[in-house]
N, C-alpha and C positions, 0 to 999 in steps of 0.2 A: 476507312482511312480517316474520316470525319473525328471519329472519337479519339483515334491516336495522335490526330495532327492535335486537336484542343487540349489533351493532356499532355502532351509534349510541351507546348508551350506554359501551360502552366507549371510543371516540372522545372522546366529551365527558369522561369520566374523564381521560382524558389529554391534556385542553387542546385538542384538535384545534377547530377553527372551520368552521361550514359551507361559507365559499368554498375553503377549503384544497384542494390537490391531493391526491387519494388514488389510489395505483396498485395494480392489483391483478394477480395473475400466478399461473400454475401450470404444470404442466410445459410443456404445448404452446402455451398460449394459449386453448385453447377453452373450456375449464370456467371460466375467471376471464372471460369474455364477460359472465356473467349478474349478477356482485358490481355493476360501475359501475352498470349500468342501476338496480339495486335500491335502490342508495344514492342515486342520483340523483333516483329518485322518492321519496324519504325526506327529501330538502333538500339533497343534497351536490351542487352542480351540476358540479363541477369533477372527476368521476372517470374514470379511466383504464382501459382493459387494456392489460397489456404484451404487444404483438403477438409473435408467436412463442413467447411463454414463456419458461421456465426454459433447457429443451433443444432445444426445437424441435419441431416437428411430426415423425411417421415418413417415411422417406423410401421408395422402392420396394423396398430390402431391409429394410424395418423398421430402421433405426437412425436414432438422433435426431444431429441433427450441425449443429443451429440454434441460435436461442435468446439468452438474455442470457449465458448462459455460454460458449458459442464467441465472442461478440463481444468477449469479454476483457472484460466488466464486472464491476464489484467485487461482491463476494459472499462470506458468511459461513456456514459450515455448522455448525448448533449444536444 
């Protein structure tokens, strides 16, 4: 609940509405699975996990070659 309360406060301050789409992403797509579930329980029904994450899961050689970045989708490093 702490995560959802804190993020909910930040989203509200930014003007995000309860029914706005929210997307969560991590490096592989597995850690970000919990965030949309928590936020949906907090009243944000349109929450999504970005499958495959930013760099994708590890392959058999322990390299990451998938995800958002490999698909050529837009991103900025800040």
